[in-house]
C-alpha positions in Angstrom: -0.6 10.5 -26.4 -4.0 11.0 -24.8 -5.6 14.3 -24.3 -3.7 16.4 -21.7 -5.4 16.8 -18.5 -5.5 20.2 -16.7 -2.7 20.3 -14.2 -2.3 22.7 -11.2 -3.2 23.4 -7.7 -6.7 24.4 -6.7 -8.6 25.0 -3.6 -5.7 25.4 -1.1 -5.0 28.9 -0.1 -3.6 30.0 3.3 -4.4 33.7 3.6 -3.0 36.1 6.2 -0.6 35.5 9.1 -0.1 36.4 12.8 1.4 39.8 12.0 -1.6 40.9 10.0 -3.9 39.8 12.8 -1.9 41.8 15.3 -1.9 44.9 13.1 -5.7 44.6 12.8 -6.1 44.4 16.5 -3.8 47.3 17.2 -5.7 49.5 14.8 -8.9 49.0 16.8 -7.2 50.2 20.1 -7.2 53.9 21.1 -4.0 55.7 20.3 -3.5 56.4 24.0 -5.0 55.2 27.3 -5.8 57.7 29.9 -4.4 56.1 33.1 -5.2 59.1 35.2 -8.9 59.5 34.5 -11.8 58.8 36.7 -12.8 55.3 37.8 -15.1 53.4 35.5 -17.7 50.9 36.7 -15.1 48.1 36.4 -13.2 49.1 39.5 -12.1 45.5 40.2 -10.3 45.4 36.9 -8.5 48.7 37.6 -7.8 47.5 41.1 -6.0 44.5 39.7 -4.2 46.5 37.1 -3.5 49.7 39.3 -4.1 48.6 42.9 -2.4 51.6 44.4 -4.7 54.0 42.7 -7.3 53.2 45.4 -4.7 53.6 48.1 -3.4 56.9 47.0 -6.0 58.9 45.2 -5.3 62.0 43.2 -4.3 65.0 45.5 -6.6 67.4 43.9 -8.0 70.4 45.8 -11.6 69.4 45.2 -11.0 66.1 47.0 -9.1 67.0 50.1 -9.2 70.7 50.4 -6.3 73.1 51.1 -5.2 74.3 54.6 -4.9 77.8 55.7 -1.2 77.7 55.0 -1.8 76.7 51.6 -0.6 73.1 52.0 -2.9 70.2 51.4 -4.2 68.3 54.3 -2.0 65.3 55.1 -4.3 62.2 55.4 -1.7 60.6 57.6 -1.5 63.3 60.2 -2.8 62.5 63.6 -4.6 65.3 65.6 -8.3 66.1 65.8 -11.0 63.5 66.2 -12.0 64.2 62.7 -8.5 63.3 61.7 -8.6 60.1 63.8 -11.9 59.3 62.3 -10.5 59.8 58.8 -7.5 57.7 59.8 -9.7 54.9 61.0 -11.7 55.1 57.8 -8.5 55.2 55.8 -7.1 52.2 57.7 -10.3 50.2 57.1 -10.1 51.3 53.5 -6.5 50.1 53.3 -7.3 46.8 54.9 -10.2 46.3 52.5 -8.1 47.2 49.6 -5.3 44.7 50.8 -8.0 42.0 51.2 -9.4 42.7 47.7 -5.9 42.8 46.3 -4.9 39.6 47.9 -8.2 37.9 46.9 -7.7 39.1 43.3 -4.1 38.1 43.3 -4.9 34.7 44.7 -7.8 34.3 42.3 -5.5 35.4 39.5 -2.8 32.8 40.2 -5.4 30.1 40.9 -7.0 30.9 37.5 -3.6 30.8 35.9 -2.8 27.4 37.6 -6.2 25.9 36.7 -6.2 27.3 33.2 -2.6 26.1 32.6 -3.6 22.6 33.8 -6.7 22.6 31.7 -5.1 24.3 28.9 -2.6 21.4 28.7 -5.4 19.0 28.1 -7.2 21.4 25.8 -4.1 22.3 23.9 -3.1 18.6 23.7 -6.4 17.7 22.2 -6.3 20.6 19.9 -2.8 20.0 19.0 -3.7 16.4 18.1 -6.5 17.6 15.9 -4.1 20.2 14.4 -1.4 17.6 13.8 -4.0 15.4 12.2 -5.0 18.3 9.9 -1.3 19.1 9.2 -0.6 15.5 8.5 -3.5 15.4 6.1 -2.5 18.6 4.4 1.3 18.7 4.7 2.7 15.2 4.8 0.8 14.3 1.7 2.8 16.9 -0.2 4.8 20.0 0.5 1.9 22.4 0.4 2.9 26.0 -0.2 1.2 29.2 -1.1 2.0 29.1 -4.7 2.8 26.7 -7.6 6.3 28.2 -7.9 7.3 26.7 -4.5 6.3 23.2 -5.6 9.6 22.1 -7.2 9.3 19.3 -9.7 11.3 16.2 -8.8 14.5 15.4 -10.7 14.9 12.4 -13.0 16.8 9.4 -11.8 20.0 8.4 -13.4 20.0 5.9 -16.3 21.3 3.2 -14.0 18.0 3.3 -12.1 15.7 2.6 -15.1 15.3 -1.1 -13.9 16.3 -0.7 -10.3 14.2 -2.3 -7.6 14.8 -0.9 -4.1 15.4 -3.5 -1.3 16.8 -6.0 -3.8 20.3 -4.7 -4.4 22.4 -7.9 -4.3 25.7 -6.0 -3.7 24.2 -4.1 -0.8 22.8 -7.3 0.7 26.2 -8.9 0.6 27.7 -5.8 2.2 25.1 -6.2 5.0 26.3 -9.7 5.7 24.0 -11.8 3.6 25.4 -15.2 2.4 25.7 -16.1 -1.2 22.5 -18.1 -1.0 20.5 -15.3 0.6 21.7 -12.4 -1.4 18.5 -12.4 -3.4 16.4 -11.9 -0.3 14.7 -8.6 0.3 16.6 -6.1 2.5 14.8 -2.8 3.0 17.5 -0.7 4.8 17.6 3.1 5.3 18.4 4.9 2.1 17.1 2.2 -0.3 14.4 4.6 -1.5 15.0 7.2 -4.2 13.0 10.4 -4.4 13.4 10.9 -8.1 11.4 10.0 -11.2 12.5 6.9 -13.0 12.7 7.5 -16.7 12.0 4.7 -19.3 14.8 3.2 -21.4 15.7 4.7 -24.7 13.2 3.8 -27.4 10.5 2.8 -24.9 7.1 2.2 -26.5 3.7 1.8 -24.8 2.8 -2.0 -24.7 0.4 -3.4 -27.2 -3.1 -3.9 -26.1 -4.3 -7.1 -24.6 -4.5 -9.8 -25.8 -2.0 -8.9 -28.5 0.5 -7.7 -25.8 0.3 -11.1 -24.2 2.2 -12.7 -27.0 4.3 -9.8 -28.4 6.3 -7.3 -26.4 8.8 -4.5 -27.3 12.3 -5.7 -26.6 13.4 -2.2 -25.7 10.9 -2.1 -22.8 12.7 -4.8 -20.8 16.3 -5.4 -19.9 17.1 -8.5 -21.9 19.4 -8.8 -25.0 19.2 -11.0 -28.0 22.1 -13.0 -26.7 20.4 -13.7 -23.4 17.3 -14.9 -25.3 19.4 -17.2 -27.5 21.5 -18.5 -24.6 18.5 -19.3 -22.4 17.5 -22.9 -21.7 16.1 -25.1 -24.4 12.5 -24.9 -23.1 12.6 -21.1 -22.8 14.2 -20.7 -26.2 11.4 -22.7 -27.9 8.9 -20.4 -26.2 10.6 -17.1 -27.2 11.5 -15.7 -30.6 13.4 -12.4 -31.2 12.1 -10.5 -34.2 13.6 -7.1 -34.9 12.4 -4.9 -32.0 9.9 -7.5 -30.7 10.0 -10.6 -28.6 7.3 -13.1 -29.5 6.0 -15.8 -27.2 4.6 -18.6 -29.4 2.9 -20.6 -26.7 -0.5 -19.6 -28.2 0.5 -20.5 -31.8 -0.9 -23.6 -33.4 2.7 -24.3 -34.5 3.8 -24.7 -30.9 1.6 -26.5 -28.5 4.1 -27.6 -25.9 2.5 -25.6 -23.0 -1.0 -26.9 -23.9 0.3 -30.5 -24.0 2.0 -30.0 -20.7 -1.1 -28.5 -19.1 -3.2 -31.4 -20.4 -0.6 -33.9 -18.9 -1.0 -32.3 -15.4 -4.8 -32.5 -15.7 -4.7 -36.2 -16.6 -2.3 -36.9 -13.7 -4.9 -35.4 -11.4 -7.5 -37.7 -12.8 -9.2 -35.2 -15.2 -9.9 -35.4 -18.9 -8.1 -32.2 -19.8 -7.1 -28.8 -18.3 -10.6 -27.4 -19.0 -11.7 -29.4 -16.0 -9.2 -27.9 -13.6 -11.7 -25.3 -12.5 -14.3 -28.0 -11.8 -11.7 -29.7 -9.6 -11.6 -26.5 -7.4 -8.5 -24.9 -8.9 -8.7 -21.2 -9.5 -5.5 -19.5 -8.2 -2.0 -20.9 -8.9 1.3 -19.9 -7.5 3.9 -20.4 -10.2 7.4 -20.5 -8.7 10.1 -19.5 -11.1 7.6 -19.1 -13.9 10.0 -18.6 -16.8 8.3 -15.8 -18.7 4.7 -16.6 -17.8 3.7 -18.9 -20.6 2.1 -21.4 -18.4 -0.1 -18.8 -16.7 -0.8 -17.2 -20.1 -2.2 -20.5 -21.4 -4.3 -21.1 -18.3 -5.9 -17.6 -18.3 -8.1 -18.8 -21.1 -9.4 -21.5 -18.7 -10.4 -18.8 -16.2 -7.4 -19.7 -14.0 -5.4 -16.9 -12.3 -1.6 -17.6 -12.0 0.7 -15.6 -9.9 4.3 -15.7 -10.9 7.1 -15.3 -8.3 10.8 -15.4 -9.0 14.0 -14.0 -7.6 15.2 -10.5 -8.4 17.3 -10.5 -11.5 19.4 -7.6 -12.8 18.7 -8.6 -16.4 16.5 -11.0 -18.2 14.0 -10.9 -15.4 11.2 -13.5 -15.4 9.0 -11.2 -13.4 9.6 -8.1 -15.6 8.8 -10.0 -18.8 5.7 -11.6 -17.3 4.3 -8.3 -16.2 5.2 -6.8 -19.5 2.9 -9.5 -21.1 0.0 -8.4 -18.8 0.2 -11.3 -16.4 0.4 -11.3 -12.6 3.8 -11.5 -11.1 6.0 -10.2 -8.3 9.5 -10.7 -6.9 9.5 -13.4 -4.3 12.1 -15.7 -2.8 11.9 -19.0 -0.9 15.4 -18.6 0.4 15.1 -17.7 4.1 11.8 -15.9 4.6 8.1 -16.6 4.4 6.2 -15.2 1.5 3.9 -12.3 2.3 0.8 -14.4 2.0 -1.3 -15.9 4.8 -1.5 -19.7 5.2 -3.9 -21.7 3.0 -3.7 -19.1 0.1 -3.4 -21.0 -3.2 -5.2 -23.9 -4.8 -2.1 -25.1 -6.7 1.7 -24.6 -6.5 3.6 -25.2 -9.7 7.4 -25.5 -10.1 8.8 -26.4 -13.6 12.6 -26.3 -13.4 12.2 -23.4 -10.9 15.7 -23.6 -9.6 14.7 -24.5 -6.0 16.4 -27.5 -4.4 13.4 -28.8 -2.4 15.7 -31.4 -0.7 17.9 -28.9 0.9 17.7 -27.2 4.4 15.9 -30.1 6.0 12.9 -29.6 3.8 12.1 -26.1 5.0 11.2 -25.0 1.4 8.5 -27.7 1.2 7.2 -26.6 4.6 6.7 -23.1 3.3 5.0 -24.5 0.2 2.7 -26.5 2.4 1.9 -23.4 4.4 0.5 -21.4 1.5 -1.3 -24.4 -0.1 -5.0 -24.9 0.7 -6.2 -28.2 2.2 -6.8 -30.6 -0.8 -4.6 -28.4 -3.0 -2.0 -29.6 -5.5 1.7 -29.4 -5.7 3.1 -29.9 -9.3 6.9 -30.3 -9.7 8.7 -30.8 -13.0 12.5 -31.4 -12.9 15.1 -33.9 -14.3 15.6 -35.2 -10.7 12.2 -36.9 -10.9 13.0 -38.9 -14.0 13.4 -42.4 -12.6 15.2 -43.6 -15.7 18.1 -41.3 -14.8 18.6 -42.9 -11.4 20.5 -45.8 -12.9 23.1 -43.3 -14.1 23.1 -40.9 -11.1 22.7 -42.4 -7.6 23.0 -39.0 -6.0 19.8 -37.8 -7.7 18.0 -41.0 -6.5 19.0 -40.1 -2.9 17.8 -36.5 -3.3 14.5 -37.8 -4.8 14.0 -40.1 -1.9 14.5 -37.3 0.6 11.8 -35.2 -1.1 9.4 -38.1 -1.4 9.8 -39.0 2.3 9.4 -35.5 3.5 6.3 -35.0 1.3 4.8 -38.1 3.0 5.5 -36.6 6.4 3.6 -33.5 5.3 0.6 -35.7 4.6 0.9 -35.2 0.9 -0.5 -37.9 -1.3 1.3 -38.7 -4.6 -1.3 -38.9 -7.3 1.0 -39.6 -10.3 4.5 -39.5 -11.5 5.3 -39.4 -15.3 8.6 -38.6 -17.0 9.9 -35.5 -15.2 6.6 -34.5 -13.5 5.1 -35.5 -10.2 1.7 -34.3 -8.7 1.0 -34.4 -5.0 -2.2 -33.5 -3.2 -2.2 -32.0 0.3 -4.4 -33.7 2.8 -7.7 -32.2 3.7 -8.0 -34.2 7.0 -6.3 -32.9 10.1 -6.2 -36.3 11.7 -3.5 -37.3 9.2 -1.0 -35.4 11.2 -1.8 -37.2 14.5 -1.7 -40.6 12.8 2.0 -40.1 11.9 4.8 -41.9 13.8 5.7 -40.3 17.1 8.4 -37.7 16.8 7.7 -37.2 13.0 9.0 -33.9 11.6 7.9 -31.3 10.9 5.7 -30.9 13.9 2.4 -28.9 14.1 2.9 -25.1 14.7 2.1 -23.7 18.1 0.1 -20.6 18.7 3.1 -18.3 18.8 4.6 -19.8 15.6 1.6 -19.4 13.3 0.9 -15.8 12.1 -2.0 -14.9 9.9 -0.2 -11.8 8.6 3.4 -13.0 7.8 5.4 -10.1 6.4 8.8 -11.6 5.4 9.1 -13.5 8.7 11.8 -16.1 9.0 10.8 -19.6 8.0 9.1 -21.8 10.6 9.9 -25.5 10.5 6.4 -26.6 11.4 3.1 -27.3 9.7 0.8 -24.2 9.7 -2.9 -23.7 9.1 -4.3 -26.5 11.2 -5.7 -24.1 13.8 -7.3 -21.8 11.2 -11.0 -21.5 10.8 -10.3 -21.3 7.1 -9.2 -25.0 7.0 -11.9 -26.0 4.4 -11.1 -28.7 1.8 -10.7 -27.4 -1.7 -13.2 -29.9 -3.0 -15.8 -28.5 -0.5 -15.5 -24.9 -1.7 -17.6 -23.4 -4.5 -16.0 -23.4 -7.9 -15.2 -20.2 -9.8 -17.0 -17.8 -10.3 -19.4 -18.7 -7.5 -16.5 -18.6 -5.1 -16.3 -14.8 -5.2 -19.8 -14.5 -3.7 -19.5 -15.7 -0.1 -22.5 -16.8 1.9 -23.5 -15.8 5.4 -21.7 -18.7 7.1 -18.5 -18.2 5.0 -18.5 -14.5 5.8 -18.8 -15.3 9.6 -15.3 -16.8 9.4 -13.9 -13.4 8.7 -16.2 -11.6 11.2 -18.4 -10.0 8.5 -22.1 -9.6 8.0 -23.8 -10.3 4.7 -25.3 -6.8 4.7 -21.9 -5.2 5.0 -20.5 -7.4 2.3 -23.4 -6.8 -0.1 -23.3 -3.0 0.5 -19.5 -3.0 -0.3 -20.1 -5.0 -3.6 -22.9 -2.6 -4.7 -20.8 0.4 -3.9 -17.9 -0.8 -6.1 -20.2 -1.8 -8.9 -21.3 1.8 -9.2 -17.8 3.2 -8.7 -16.2 1.0 -11.4 -19.0 2.0 -13.9 -18.3 5.6 -13.0 -14.5 5.1 -13.4 -15.0 3.6 -16.9 -17.3 6.3 -18.0 -14.7 8.9 -17.0 -11.7 7.2 -18.5 -13.2 6.2 -21.8 -13.6 9.7 -23.3 -10.1 10.7 -22.1 -8.4 7.7 -23.7 -10.4 7.3 -26.9 -11.3 10.9 -27.8 -7.9 11.6 -29.3 -7.0 8.1 -30.6 -9.4 5.2 -30.5 -6.5 3.1 -31.5 -2.7 3.4 -31.6 -0.9 3.0 -34.9 -0.6 -0.6 -35.8 -3.3 -1.7 -33.4 -6.5 -3.4 -34.4 -9.7 -1.7 -33.6 -10.5 -2.4 -29.9 -13.6 -4.3 -29.4 -16.0 -3.7 -26.5 -15.5 -3.4 -23.5 -12.3 -1.6 -24.8 -9.3 -2.9 -23.0 -7.9 0.3 -21.8 -5.9 -1.2 -18.9 -4.6 -4.7 -18.2 -2.4 -4.6 -15.1 -4.2 -3.0 -12.1 -3.0 -2.4 -8.5 -5.3 -1.6 -5.7 -3.3 0.0 -2.8 -6.0 -0.5 -0.2 -8.0 -3.5 -1.4 -10.2 -4.0 1.7 -12.6 -6.9 0.7 -11.5 -7.0 -2.9 -14.7 -5.3 -4.0 -12.9 -3.2 -6.7 -11.5 -6.4 -8.2 -14.8 -8.2 -8.1 -16.6 -5.2 -9.8 -14.1 -5.3 -12.7 -14.7 -9.0 -13.1 -18.5 -8.7 -13.1 -18.2 -5.7 -15.5 -16.5 -7.9 -18.1 -13.2 -6.0 -18.0 -10.2 -8.0 -18.9 -8.2 -6.6 -16.1 -6.4 -8.5 -13.3 -5.8 -6.7 -10.0 -3.0 -7.0 -7.5 -4.9 -6.6 -4.3 -2.6 -5.0 -1.7 -3.5 -5.1 1.9 -1.4 -2.5 4.0 0.3 -4.2 6.9 -0.8 -1.4 9.3 -4.5 -2.0 8.7 -7.1 -4.7 9.0 -6.0 -7.9 7.3 -8.6 -9.0 4.8 -6.1 -10.7 2.5 -7.3 -14.2 3.5 -10.8 -13.2 2.4 -9.5 -11.8 -0.9 -7.5 -14.9 -1.7 -10.4 -17.2 -0.7 -12.6 -15.3 -3.2 -10.4 -16.4 -6.0 -8.3 -13.2 -6.5 -4.6 -12.6 -6.0 -3.0 -10.2 -3.5 -0.2 -9.5 -1.1 0.6 -7.9 2.2 2.7 -4.8 1.9 4.0 -1.8 3.9 3.8 1.2 1.6 6.6 3.0 3.4 8.8 0.4 1.6 9.3 -0.3 -2.1 6.8 -2.7 -3.7 8.5 -5.9 -4.9 8.3 -5.3 -8.6 10.2 -3.6 -11.4 9.5 -0.1 -12.7 6.7 0.5 -15.3 4.7 -2.7 -14.5 1.1 -1.3 -13.9 -1.3 0.4 -16.2 -3.5 1.7 -13.4 -3.0 2.3 -9.7 -6.2 2.7 -7.6 -6.7 3.7 -4.0 -9.8 4.6 -2.0 -9.5 5.8 1.6 -5.8 5.1 1.7 -4.7 8.7 2.3 -7.1 9.0 5.2 -5.9 5.7 6.6 -2.2 6.5 6.2 -2.6 10.0 7.7 -3.8 8.5 10.9 -0.7 6.3 11.3 2.7 7.2 12.8 4.6 9.0 10.1 7.4 6.6 9.2 7.6 8.1 5.7 6.1 11.1 3.9 3.3 10.9 1.4 5.8 12.2 -1.2 7.8 9.0 -0.7 4.6 6.9 -1.3 3.6 8.9 -4.4 7.1 8.6 -5.8 6.9 4.9 -5.4 3.5 4.9 -7.3 5.2 6.8 -10.1 7.9 4.1 -10.3 5.3 1.3 -10.6 3.2 3.2 -13.2 3.7 2.8 -16.9 4.0 5.9 -19.1 0.5 6.9 -20.1 -0.8 5.0 -17.1 -3.6 6.1 -14.8 -3.9 6.8 -11.1 -7.4 7.0 -9.5 -7.5 8.4 -5.9 -10.8 8.5 -4.0 -10.7 10.3 -0.6 -11.8 13.3 1.4 -11.9 16.8 -0.2 -9.0 18.1 1.7 -6.7 15.1 1.1 -7.6 15.0 -2.6 -6.7 18.7 -3.0 -3.5 18.1 -1.2 -2.7 15.1 -3.3 -3.3 17.2 -6.4 -0.6 19.5 -5.2 1.8 16.6 -5.3 1.0 15.9 -8.9 2.8 19.0 -9.9 6.0 17.7 -8.4 5.5 14.4 -10.1 4.7 16.0 -13.4 1.4 14.1 -13.7 -1.6 15.5 -15.5 -4.5 15.7 -13.1 -8.1 16.7 -12.6 -10.5 16.6 -9.7 -14.0 15.2 -10.1 -16.7 16.1 -7.7 -18.9 13.3 -6.3 -22.3 13.3 -4.6 -20.7 12.9 -1.2 -18.1 14.4 1.0 -15.4 12.8 -1.1 -13.6 13.8 -4.3 -12.0 11.8 -7.1 -8.6 12.6 -8.5 -7.7 11.2 -11.9 -4.1 11.5 -13.0 -2.1 10.3 -16.0 1.6 9.9 -16.1 3.1 11.3 -19.4 6.0 9.8 -21.3 9.4 11.3 -20.6 11.9 9.7 -22.9 15.6 9.6 -22.3 17.6 10.8 -25.1 20.1 8.3 -26.7 23.6 9.1 -25.8 
């Protein structure tokens, strides 16, 4: 266990209240006001407060005198000219007082009316600022006056240790989903749990990369020895259960099936071997139904980045095991909705016995595959259906194969090669191919209302997308990796960016990542430079492997890690409520996804070593509050592996408020000051092990 960080709340103290302020004001007032004293210079104020004092002055002898009979003169008596004169003066005085009174009263009510109207605007503006501050300081966490009021969250039940909100198959069926769509994502009310997910019994921190790529702890994932042994023949050959470990032998000299398969695909594309895939423009691959990630694990050594997507599985999950190996993966389904990627996202789509019947639903699955494939990109499909030798024995398979082949032709895909059970198509890079098809050919070209650059689990569209996009650039015309990550001026103009802004962002993240690494290195390696059984880590010390950036912006954080030589892949998340730079990130050769952080992220618990966010709290505080920040932080805790790290960069007030939340989440935390108006919050999630029953 790494060195414990200091945990607690600092900086936030709300002192005093309205009663204290009232008491202090009351103490400054006189004990008693003399309402019968002489007039001060502010007669108008007294006239307003006591208007009849002017009308009926004090009947003191010194003022009116006393008559011979001992009674005071009556100012209202009518008699002598002097009395009439006094009466006239008094009448004028009364009239003057009434005029002053009416004027002051009118002025008073006019002032109230105007001030009330203005005050509404002032108070409204002030209230907006106040609500903004409260949202910054309160919605991020339940801020209180003391640590004792910040109650630590309870632990979830044992049934939740592998639970993924929004992917409960029984709940989906209850909501009316059909059998075929029960794997689809359904984020209804109540799917979120505000509790802390505890690891399974005997959970162990994963081995360091690259050892952890080929060996994982069997207790960390929900798969049994029987499930491993009963899996398909190809999967069984790739996995081996040894005591408390699962070994993936794809990198072993004794088993080269994945390497042979990869070479076969390259040759079918007209290349010598898979080392030339990157020269052919391939960098990012979407692996549909990836098994346990062995295809992507092999291609990683070729500088290719493979994103695995597969349906949610209650046990034996492809996505869970792939992430446990330190490889990109997320839950995704082709069943009825578009994937949360923009059009023209990937260089290659790969499906090896992925379980998708491409010939069903009038080819709608192939339309979705075409949508996310770049112009000139490749579609690789391996399945028994493709084996022409089997057609003689199964006419139904031949019919299905003909349906897929004809539909691919209508999509303007060119078949490059067909061998054994594998076929490789290339998507057209010429838009005029669609207009040269026979009249009435389906699918048609998408209209403006059908094509959305930010699809977030939208229903499938039965039309060809991407032809209107400024990003329609043939794969073969793009720079190869790693030059692709550095876009030139004309390329940046496609996304509405200036080269100066892009360069400034890149330089900023280069400095920031160097700072992060200098801060994390002593914390991780001061107590234990290696874990028992691990080899000595070689520079640059692989402290983390799976990274997630909650607010990726241009992908600068990811790019800085790559240029810094860190063996870290990053899931670049673009919030659905902000600017959509995901097309830019994907075109740079990285992987990412659109996501609404008020919903659960499509992955299993304990899948990321590090979660990073910069400016996300400020951004989210300005949105309509559909969820609390405690909900979002609880979701971060679900995604984070034990001993994993959270790095939050934001304003001083928001970072201090976020630190208050770490007490409820039981994280160790410390605040780092920066040479700016921002702060850095570095947190570590400790291991809370469930006791065996």
